[in-house]
LORO-174935 format. One line per 10 residues: number of its first residue (from 1); for each residue x, y negated, z negated of C-alpha. Coordinates in steps of 0.02 Angstrom, whole numbers, padded with zeros to 5 digits, always signed. Layout:
// LORO-174935
NUM) X Y Z  ...
END
This chain:
// LORO-174935
1) +00576 +01484 -04919  +00495 +01429 -05094  +00329 +01352 -05114  +00404 +01190 -05157  +00524 +01199 -05002  +00370 +01239 -04891  +00274 +01091 -04965  +00416 +00961 -04930  +00435 +01032 -04749  +00246 +01021 -04721
11) +00253 +00842 -04779  +00391 +00799 -04676  +00309 +00873 -04520  +00141 +00785 -04557  +00240 +00617 -04581  +00320 +00636 -04404  +00155 +00692 -04324  +00063 +00545 -04388  +00169 +00418 -04304  +00125 +00506 -04142
21) -00055 +00557 -04149  -00142 +00427 -04271  -00254 +00484 -04419  -00336 +00632 -04353  -00313 +00766 -04207  -00443 +00791 -04073  -00461 +00961 -03993  -00584 +01002 -03860  -00647 +01165 -03930  -00665 +01149 -04126
31) -00733 +01320 -04146  -00570 +01397 -04078  -00439 +01267 -04113  -00497 +01198 -04279  -00519 +01351 -04388  -00432 +01363 -04551  -00240 +01378 -04546  -00255 +01572 -04599  -00379 +01700 -04647  -00362 +01768 -04818
41) -00324 +01952 -04852  -00509 +01981 -04880  -00556 +01875 -04730  -00603 +01723 -04842  -00553 +01557 -04762  -00480 +01410 -04873  -00461 +01245 -04779  -00326 +01128 -04827  -00341 +00953 -04894  -00208 +00910 -04758
51) -00251 +00939 -04575  -00119 +01017 -04472  -00105 +00902 -04319  +00003 +00914 -04155  +00178 +00924 -04226  +00324 +00859 -04125  +00469 +00973 -04083  +00648 +00930 -04126  +00691 +00861 -03965  +00550 +00732 -03954
61) +00370 +00735 -03904  +00300 +00878 -03815  +00238 +00831 -03630  +00068 +00899 -03667  +00053 +00787 -03822  +00101 +00639 -03709  -00038 +00690 -03579  -00163 +00715 -03729  -00128 +00544 -03785  -00146 +00466 -03607
71) -00308 +00544 -03575  -00370 +00485 -03747  -00320 +00308 -03687  -00413 +00320 -03526  -00574 +00393 -03617  -00562 +00251 -03743  -00561 +00110 -03622  -00693 +00184 -03525  -00810 +00207 -03679  -00814 +00389 -03688
81) -00760 +00510 -03823  -00880 +00489 -03967  -00923 +00310 -03982  -00753 +00223 -03964  -00636 +00354 -04027  -00659 +00503 -04117  -00499 +00499 -04210  -00552 +00352 -04322  -00713 +00418 -04386  -00680 +00600 -04389
91) -00808 +00655 -04247  -00779 +00801 -04145  -00773 +00794 -03958  -00950 +00794 -03896  -01020 +00735 -04066  -01067 +00552 -04005  -01165 +00453 -04147  -01221 +00325 -04034  -01334 +00424 -03925  -01509 +00435 -03950
101) -01520 +00617 -03986  -01398 +00726 -04099  -01389 +00910 -04136  -01444 +00958 -04308  -01272 +01041 -04338  -01191 +00885 -04311  -01312 +00789 -04412  -01299 +00893 -04568  -01108 +00903 -04551  -01096 +00719 -04548
111) -01213 +00708 -04702  -01102 +00833 -04800  -00958 +00711 -04780  -01056 +00554 -04831  -01128 +00648 -04976  -00944 +00697 -05041  -00896 +00518 -05026  -01047 +00450 -05101  -01032 +00550 -05259  -00843 +00542 -05264
121) -00841 +00734 -05284  -00682 +00818 -05335  -00713 +00978 -05238  -00824 +01064 -05110  -00865 +01243 -05093  -00940 +01303 -04932  -01045 +01464 -04957  -01084 +01559 -04796  -01209 +01707 -04784  -01149 +01771 -04609
131) -01083 +01946 -04605  -00949 +01883 -04478  -00790 +01809 -04532  -00819 +01643 -04429  -00956 +01517 -04457  -00937 +01378 -04329  -01031 +01246 -04425  -00941 +01294 -04595  -00770 +01284 -04501  -00797 +01115 -04426
141) -00884 +01042 -04574  -00746 +01104 -04701  -00611 +01036 -04581  -00697 +00860 -04572  -00719 +00855 -04764  -00530 +00892 -04789  -00471 +00764 -04670  -00603 +00624 -04727  -00618 +00646 -04915  -00510 +00678 -05057
151) -00594 +00832 -05122  -00518 +01011 -05138  -00615 +01128 -05039  -00640 +01306 -05017  -00747 +01421 -04907  -00824 +01577 -04965  -00887 +01705 -04839  -01037 +01826 -04846  -00946 +01997 -04858  -00835 +01934 -04995
161) -00973 +01860 -05101  -01084 +02014 -05077  -00935 +02120 -05139  -00916 +02008 -05282  -01099 +02021 -05330  -01084 +02205 -05313  -00938 +02204 -05449  -00809 +02257 -05318  -00706 +02088 -05321  -00706 +01927 -05389
171) -00650 +01776 -05278  -00500 +01688 -05361  -00388 +01559 -05269  -00231 +01486 -05294  -00169 +01305 -05231  -00015 +01292 -05122  +00011 +01115 -05052  -00172 +01086 -05036  -00217 +01257 -04965  -00326 +01376 -05059
181) -00271 +01563 -05023  -00325 +01718 -05071  -00238 +01790 -05227  -00297 +01966 -05238  -00427 +02071 -05324  -00447 +02048 -05516  -00572 +02099 -05630  -00720 +02004 -05684  -00650 +01980 -05859  -00494 +01895 -05787
191) -00605 +01785 -05676  -00675 +01686 -05815  -00501 +01641 -05882  -00446 +01585 -05711  -00439 +01402 -05697  -00436 +01418 -05499  -00591 +01518 -05505  -00686 +01366 -05561  -00676 +01271 -05412  -00840 +01313 -05344
201) -00929 +01274 -05506  -00859 +01096 -05544  -00896 +01016 -05379  -01023 +01030 -05246  -01087 +01190 -05171  -01143 +01173 -04993  -01261 +01309 -04914  -01376 +01309 -04767  -01552 +01389 -04778  -01601 +01414 -04594
211) -01654 +01591 -04594  -01740 +01730 -04697  -01563 +01810 -04715  -01498 +01640 -04796  -01646 +01638 -04919  -01619 +01811 -04974  -01435 +01786 -04998  -01471 +01633 -05096  -01589 +01724 -05205  -01455 +01852 -05233
221) -01324 +01732 -05281  -01448 +01654 -05404  -01494 +01813 -05480  -01565 +01771 -05653  -01620 +01861 -05811  -01766 +01754 -05862  -01762 +01806 -06042  -01583 +01741 -06085  -01557 +01611 -05934  -01394 +01677 -05887
231) -01347 +01693 -05700  -01241 +01854 -05705  -01214 +01865 -05515  -01182 +01675 -05503  -01044 +01703 -05642  -00963 +01840 -05550  -00929 +01714 -05410  -00916 +01542 -05466  -00866 +01561 -05654  -01004 +01444 -05702
241) -01195 +01440 -05732  -01307 +01374 -05596  -01362 +01233 -05708  -01183 +01172 -05718  -01155 +01179 -05526  -01213 +01043 -05401  -01291 +01115 -05240  -01331 +01043 -05084  -01446 +01152 -04983  -01475 +01104 -04796
251) -01640 +01167 -04718  -01753 +01108 -04567  -01928 +01062 -04575  -02053 +01154 -04563  -01970 +01265 -04693  -02044 +01424 -04625  -01892 +01528 -04690  -01862 +01447 -04846  -01910 +01558 -04991  -01858 +01449 -05136
261) -01985 +01525 -05244  -01887 +01675 -05257  -01729 +01619 -05349  -01777 +01539 -05517  -01709 +01364 -05526  -01712 +01306 -05701  -01771 +01132 -05751  -01589 +01073 -05788  -01524 +01149 -05629  -01439 +01023 -05497
271) -01508 +01081 -05332  -01537 +00950 -05190  -01617 +01000 -05031  -01579 +00904 -04873  -01733 +00915 -04764  -01709 +00866 -04582  -01795 +00900 -04414  -01737 +00930 -04225  -01694 +00760 -04143  -01690 +00665 -04299
281) -01569 +00546 -04365  -01623 +00546 -04546  -01622 +00675 -04680  -01733 +00669 -04837  -01650 +00724 -04998  -01765 +00817 -05116  -01737 +00886 -05296  -01800 +01079 -05319  -01835 +01153 -05487  -01949 +01274 -05586
291) -02023 +01223 -05758  -02028 +01405 -05806  -02017 +01578 -05722  -02210 +01571 -05710  -02223 +01408 -05636  -02212 +01372 -05446  -02076 +01269 -05369  -02074 +01087 -05396  -01991 +00969 -05284  -01977 +00777 -05288
301) -01900 +00660 -05155  -01739 +00588 -05228  -01653 +00498 -05080  -01629 +00476 -04891  -01479 +00474 -04770  -01487 +00391 -04591  -01341 +00373 -04466  -01279 +00203 -04442  -01324 +00203 -04257  -01492 +00264 -04282
311) -01527 +00145 -04416  -01475 -00007 -04314  -01563 +00037 -04147  -01709 +00139 -04188  -01851 +00080 -04307  -01981 +00216 -04268  -02032 +00323 -04407  -01931 +00495 -04420  -02026 +00660 -04398  -01943 +00724 -04561
321) -02014 +00580 -04666  -02167 +00563 -04576  -02225 +00739 -04632  -02197 +00704 -04817  -02355 +00664 -04919  -02365 +00555 -05071  -02428 +00705 -05172  -02276 +00809 -05123  -02146 +00685 -05182  -02197 +00684 -05363
331) -02285 +00841 -05407  -02306 +00970 -05253  -02260 +01143 -05274  -02257 +01301 -05173  -02394 +01430 -05202  -02321 +01588 -05274  -02283 +01716 -05143  -02303 +01606 -04991  -02121 +01547 -04968  -02176 +01417 -04847
341) -02165 +01230 -04881  -02304 +01142 -04791  -02279 +00951 -04801  -02419 +00861 -04700  -02440 +00675 -04724  -02376 +00506 -04670  -02259 +00446 -04811  -02081 +00395 -04787  -01938 +00342 -04893  -01972 +00150 -04881
351) -02146 +00187 -04949  -02080 +00300 -05087  -01961 +00157 -05146  -02107 +00048 -05178  -02191 +00174 -05292  -02038 +00195 -05418  -02081 +00229 -05598  -02023 +00087 -05729  -01832 +00104 -05750  -01799 +00190 -05587
361) -01670 +00108 -05466  -01606 +00152 -05292  -01423 +00137 -05258  -01381 +00108 -05076  -01217 +00140 -04997  -01147 +00117 -04825  -01031 +00272 -04803  -00926 +00341 -04658  -01055 +00397 -04539  -01227 +00333 -04623
371) -01318 +00241 -04753  -01357 +00353 -04909  -01491 +00287 -05037  -01529 +00393 -05199  -01618 +00359 -05360  -01485 +00309 -05488  -01447 +00414 -05647  -01453 +00593 -05697  -01596 +00684 -05602  -01622 +00798 -05738
381) -01674 +00657 -05851  -01816 +00607 -05726  -01888 +00787 -05763  -01985 +00735 -05913  -02164 +00827 -05871  -02151 +01004 -05924  -02327 +01028 -05851  -02405 +01114 -06006  -02266 +01235 -06038  -02301 +01319 -06205
391) -02152 +01316 -06346  -02139 +01449 -06492  -02090 +01340 -06641  -02018 +01396 -06815  -02014 +01289 -06958  -01993 +01273 -07145  -02059 +01163 -07291  -01947 +01023 -07309  -02042 +00859 -07369  -02052 +00720 -07320
401) -01980 +00778 -07143  -02084 +00935 -07119  -02238 +00958 -07224  -02329 +01130 -07183  -02525 +01163 -07200  -02600 +01324 -07146  -02685 +01328 -06986  -02841 +01430 -06933  -02737 +01526 -06802  -02616 +01599 -06924
411) -02485 +01469 -06899  -02444 +01309 -06986  -02483 +01123 -06957  -02333 +01015 -06964  -02337 +00843 -07028  -02206 +00716 -07097  -02068 +00630 -07014  -02016 +00767 -06884  -02198 +00821 -06869  -02249 +00655 -06812
421) -02097 +00659 -06695  -02140 +00822 -06626  -02312 +00781 -06592  -02249 +00633 -06488  -02129 +00729 -06391  -02277 +00852 -06341  -02375 +00706 -06284  -02244 +00624 -06174  -02165 +00780 -06108  -02328 +00859 -06079
431) -02296 +01036 -06168  -02392 +01137 -06304  -02328 +01225 -06454  -02369 +01342 -06601  -02277 +01336 -06757  -02254 +01468 -06894  -02156 +01465 -07043  -01993 +01568 -07041  -02025 +01733 -07133  -01875 +01732 -07254
441) -01892 +01552 -07301  -01698 +01517 -07252  -01625 +01382 -07148  -01511 +01487 -07056  -01343 +01567 -07103  -01247 +01723 -07079  -01276 +01856 -07226  -01198 +02028 -07215  -01172 +01996 -07022  -01347 +01950 -06973
451) -01419 +01777 -06947  -01559 +01721 -07064  -01698 +01588 -07064  -01738 +01487 -06920  -01584 +01513 -06836  -01607 +01703 -06837  -01787 +01674 -06763  -01704 +01591 -06616  -01563 +01714 -06591  -01695 +01861 -06601
461) -01801 +01767 -06469  -01940 +01755 -06583  -01947 +01560 -06564  -01897 +01426 -06430  -01864 +01278 -06546  -01834 +01258 -06734  -01935 +01105 -06797  -01829 +01060 -06944  -01679 +00947 -06990  -01563 +01086 -06970
471) -01377 +01032 -06993  -01254 +01041 -06855  -01120 +01156 -06897  -00987 +01246 -06804  -01048 +01417 -06851  -01229 +01376 -06796  -01168 +01295 -06635  -01098 +01466 -06580  -01276 +01544 -06595  -01396 +01408 -06540
481) -01395 +01234 -06460  -01446 +01073 -06540  -01539 +00926 -06468  -01494 +00748 -06504  -01469 +00707 -06686  -01633 +00645 -06754  -01595 +00616 -06943  -01446 +00613 -07059  -01436 +00719 -07210  -01338 +00703 -07367
491) -01348 +00818 -07526  -01371 +00767 -07709  -01336 +00841 -07874  -01489 +00861 -07993  -01496 +00927 -08179  -01608 +00912 -08316  -01650 +00750 -08386  -01589 +00741 -08580  -01740 +00721 -08702  -01745 +00713 -08893
501) -01816 +00893 -08897  -01641 +00950 -08833  -01563 +00878 -08995  -01699 +00907 -09122  -01565 +00965 -09251  -01445 +00829 -09198  -01560 +00680 -09194  -01480 +00581 -09328  -01297 +00639 -09287  -01280 +00628 -09101
511) -01281 +00443 -09115  -01087 +00458 -09152  -00968 +00578 -09063  -00870 +00705 -09153  -00715 +00589 -09163  -00804 +00446 -09239  -00881 +00561 -09374  -00703 +00609 -09418  -00629 +00442 -09424  -00774 +00398 -09543
521) -00743 +00553 -09662  -00559 +00499 -09663  -00594 +00329 -09711  -00712 +00389 -09845  -00576 +00496 -09927  -00447 +00354 -09914  -00552 +00230 -09993  -00605 +00349 -10136  -00422 +00384 -10186  -00382 +00193 -10160
531) -00517 +00147 -10288  -00468 +00272 -10399  -00279 +00221 -10401  -00310 +00036 -10417  -00432 +00054 -10568  -00310 +00168 -10650  -00168 +00047 -10633  -00249 -00124 -10656  -00337 -00217 -10791  -00506 -00150 -10724
541) -00599 -00020 -10807  -00531 +00152 -10763  -00656 +00253 -10662  -00675 +00435 -10645  -00641 +00516 -10484  -00829 +00562 -10468  -00886 +00386 -10504  -00759 +00318 -10359  -00846 +00442 -10241  -01023 +00386 -10275
551) -00966 +00201 -10277  -00874 +00225 -10102  -01033 +00328 -10016  -01156 +00208 -10093  -01056 +00052 -10019  -01049 +00146 -09845  -01232 +00154 -09852  -01260 -00038 -09908  -01282 +00003 -10085  -01178 -00098 -10229
561) -01128 -00071 -10407  -01136 -00151 -10572  -00947 -00147 -10607  -00868 -00313 -10621  -00701 -00290 -10531  -00571 -00430 -10585  -00407 -00366 -10497  -00369 -00428 -10321  -00314 -00243 -10272  -00484 -00178 -10324
571) -00584 -00320 -10235  -00489 -00290 -10076  -00544 -00108 -10080  -00720 -00146 -10108  -00713 -00284 -09969  -00640 -00162 -09847  -00788 -00040 -09891  -00917 -00174 -09854  -00833 -00216 -09681  -00840 -00034 -09644
581) -01024 -00026 -09684  -01064 -00165 -09573  -00968 -00092 -09424  -01034 +00083 -09447  -01215 +00033 -09482  -01228 -00080 -09339  -01176 +00045 -09209  -01271 +00186 -09291  -01435 +00098 -09293  -01427 +00026 -09128
591) -01403 +00195 -09057  -01528 +00284 -09165  -01662 +00149 -09117  -01641 +00154 -08936  -01635 +00344 -08925  -01792 +00361 -09019  -01879 +00228 -08904  -01821 +00270 -08730  -01741 +00435 -08753  -01568 +00496 -08754
601) -01429 +00426 -08642  -01407 +00493 -08460  -01274 +00620 -08421  -01092 +00551 -08380  -01072 +00666 -08237  -01053 +00585 -08070  -00968 +00703 -07941  -00945 +00883 -07906  -00762 +00881 -07978  -00840 +00835 -08143
611) -00964 +00964 -08141  -00826 +01086 -08106  -00733 +01022 -08265  -00871 +01026 -08377  -00869 +01167 -08501  -01054 +01231 -08506  -01140 +01168 -08341  -01146 +01291 -08191  -01160 +01239 -08015  -01267 +01318 -07885
621) -01344 +01304 -07707  -01448 +01406 -07581  -01362 +01556 -07512  -01321 +01548 -07332  -01351 +01369 -07313  -01251 +01238 -07219  -01179 +01194 -07396  -01087 +01369 -07389  -00997 +01319 -07238  -00963 +01142 -07301
631) -00873 +01219 -07447  -00772 +01340 -07351  -00712 +01213 -07218  -00689 +01064 -07343  -00514 +00991 -07359  -00545 +00941 -07541  -00445 +01037 -07667  -00594 +01014 -07794  -00717 +01092 -07659  -00600 +01239 -07622
641) -00574 +01277 -07814  -00768 +01270 -07833  -00799 +01386 -07681  -00657 +01516 -07744  -00731 +01521 -07922  -00905 +01513 -07880  -01008 +01641 -07969  -01111 +01727 -07842  -01260 +01739 -07972  -01273 +01549 -07961
651) -01319 +01557 -07773  -01518 +01546 -07763  -01627 +01600 -07623  -01732 +01449 -07606  -01753 +01275 -07670  -01892 +01321 -07791  -01779 +01451 -07878  -01627 +01322 -07905  -01756 +01203 -07976  -01823 +01331 -08102
661) -01653 +01362 -08157  -01617 +01178 -08185  -01746 +01158 -08313  -01712 +01334 -08403  -01520 +01326 -08423  -01368 +01210 -08408  -01370 +01214 -08217  -01340 +01095 -08084  -01420 +01112 -07922  -01355 +01043 -07750
671) -01499 +01002 -07617  -01542 +00888 -07485  -01567 +00720 -07555  -01730 +00677 -07454  -01809 +00838 -07528  -01763 +00796 -07701  -01827 +00624 -07687  -01985 +00676 -07604  -02030 +00822 -07721  -01954 +00787 -07885
681) -01911 +00597 -07871  -02065 +00565 -07994  -02039 +00703 -08102  -01939 +00639 -08254  -01888 +00805 -08321  -01758 +00794 -08175  -01611 +00672 -08168  -01549 +00654 -07978  -01378 +00588 -07963  -01350 +00443 -07854
691) -01180 +00507 -07775  -01200 +00569 -07600  -01109 +00739 -07551  -01070 +00815 -07386  -01160 +00682 -07270  -01204 +00772 -07103  -01295 +00755 -06947  -01463 +00849 -06922  -01555 +00895 -06772  -01690 +01027 -06699
701) -01613 +01183 -06638  -01648 +01273 -06478  -01599 +01428 -06401  -01448 +01436 -06285  -01456 +01375 -06114  -01632 +01286 -06156  -01685 +01212 -05987  -01776 +01077 -06081  -01645 +00998 -06180  -01617 +00839 -06060
711) -01793 +00809 -06064  -01818 +00818 -06249  -01659 +00722 -06277  -01721 +00582 -06180  -01882 +00567 -06279  -01789 +00563 -06447  -01664 +00433 -06378  -01812 +00329 -06339  -01893 +00358 -06514  -01730 +00302 -06589
721) -01718 +00144 -06482  -01891 +00092 -06504  -01896 +00118 -06686  -02029 +00253 -06696  -01908 +00361 -06806  -01885 +00223 -06930  -02073 +00191 -06932  -02112 +00367 -06975  -01975 +00374 -07107  -02047 +00227 -07191
731) -02224 +00303 -07180  -02177 +00464 -07267  -02031 +00427 -07378  -02092 +00407 -07561  -02047 +00260 -07683  -01920 +00286 -07800  -01953 +00355 -07968  -01978 +00245 -08122  -01916 +00363 -08254  -01796 +00233 -08334
741) -01947 +00112 -08379  -01993 +00093 -08567  -02124 +00220 -08628  -02192 +00169 -08799  -02252 +00320 -08897  -02271 +00371 -09080  -02125 +00457 -09168  -02158 +00638 -09167  -02121 +00752 -09325  -01992 +00852 -09230
751) -01893 +00696 -09218  -01874 +00660 -09404  -01880 +00839 -09457  -01681 +00836 -09477  -01692 +00680 -09600  -01835 +00765 -09688  -01739 +00926 -09716  -01587 +00815 -09763  -01680 +00732 -09899  -01758 +00883 -09949
761) -01596 +00972 -09979  -01541 +00815 -10086  -01687 +00829 -10200  -01667 +01018 -10223  -01488 +00994 -10257  -01523 +00862 -10392  -01651 +00972 -10473  -01517 +01112 -10476  -01400 +00990 -10556  -01517 +00943 -10683
771) -01569 +01126 -10732  -01388 +01163 -10736  -01347 +01013 -10860  -01486 +01055 -10971  -01430 +01238 -10994  -01255 +01179 -11029  -01306 +01047 -11160  -01413 +01167 -11252  -01261 +01288 -11274
END
């Protein structure tokens, strides 16, 4: 029979059974009768979302079924059987919730059901440390969860987990009509690609800590390399990291056997400990984590669960919460090496709720078996006290965001926009830091297969955080993590501002373009020939060709002549010459005066495409910076052409080298706009083009798996919402440069040297002509 056919048969059988038995089946011995439908090949049990009940035969109801139903009816009328019908609330026989006492096994089992319903979890994974293949508590709790919730559910046994942790096998399951079954042994590399293996990492992982063996097993599962924050053993089983999984640990008070100091629970882990005591109807929910591997365990009260019957009938203080002091709720820790959690005191959950911090709220829900109350929101965001942890910082000079000053301890003192933000983060999150400038002066890129700059410092574990406005790029996200975007960055083109020194030999010729000079020359030739012809064929005196040239040139310069032209044709030629003189002289003198007073006009370049089409200008930027990736991944055809034709000699090592090249040669440098405005906005030797290129998001970078990312992101969010970042930007951002204002200064000799040379050349030419004429006349 195929899987689909079996599924249809199961559904038909279940439909028939529901009409006879009600919602759930009741058995007298849950340990024997309610175990999983089958045991996996390796002995791992997987419990179905659908619970098989008493299935009727083809011929009708079995007589035993009718007998059970009659007995159930009699017990219900008599008020026996779990508070008025175990089938309606999923309570096993003998698990009455209306009695004064209830076993801890039953209490924690009901808690798990309510916890799944409260959080609407998609999957539940029960982990058992027992060496045997059967765990009664796990079996009955798993069956109850499968009946009363919509979560997928699996049970992983101790022998199989130990084998997986020992690199012998990996637990992988497959679904068949809601049943999770063993699919065989596969390699660790295949487990990471299996979607089914992620079942235990994306939902809730339930584990009971009631013995030393349990604590040791939990430490084994959560084995961690503190340097890289990767749970190698955990990944072998759950295909996820400990921080991504949601844990519910159940343990009694006093916790004499709970060694939670042995496994390292990072700050961003999601571990909730349900603390209970014998005879209690309440369970205290507490968060547990370590700030660092050197810090002791920190635990905080986060919620409470109480049975409905206990809440309605019993008002006395529960022993579990009686023994929890105020100091334990917020900042209590286990001493290193003790492994014992001693919580004397007299504070309960109601007292804790009265002492909530600003912004904290409690969400209360009445679920299946009891009332569950928990603090709203992500618990990781409440862990904003890093208790003095020290972070190594790498940075780079980039005013106005990071301004570095040498410190006495060999590091650097960081001020500026991000320096002010980082100091605020240190005060709020209660951590310390020592910053040093990155050795190679780079931001972070791959050069010859190796990360450089601040990103390289983090990758090589020489720093924990990069204090700079690093652009968030795809390549960098593969090597480091980024905090929330703190600023935005755009890139501007900068080039040398034109001056009169650059055109010393063209001071009196650069007012007109080459095309205008050509048109003037052509007009002069035409006017000379026109004047020569009209004087030759009219009644006006015939002029020699040389005199016509002198008359036309003099007229263009605003000089007249003593010849009295009578013919209409001659007068029209002279009138045309005068109009040309007015037009040419008006435009020429206006350009000459303005250039000598305020300098030459600004470049007519506005974009990268125009730079590419320019004949003499060369484009450059920092090698290995984020701009390199922007050009590589850009969809613009111009950007692709620029990158493919880029001369590697135009790539510079740092900003200072690029700005030096701008002044020395026809070079256009592409750099961050905030840096150019801060450092060179008032330097009138440079011209910063207003067009923005490659707008990007920038943030602080941290190493992969950084446990303090949520706490720091929370502070950054508040700084943005309260306007602190805007305030620091206004304080540290410079005023715009005023290089375009008029500056009056004496005309220097180098400006008029061209005119003097031209006049000197004319005088020399006149003297030469005089000498030649005298020599000729004497002969």
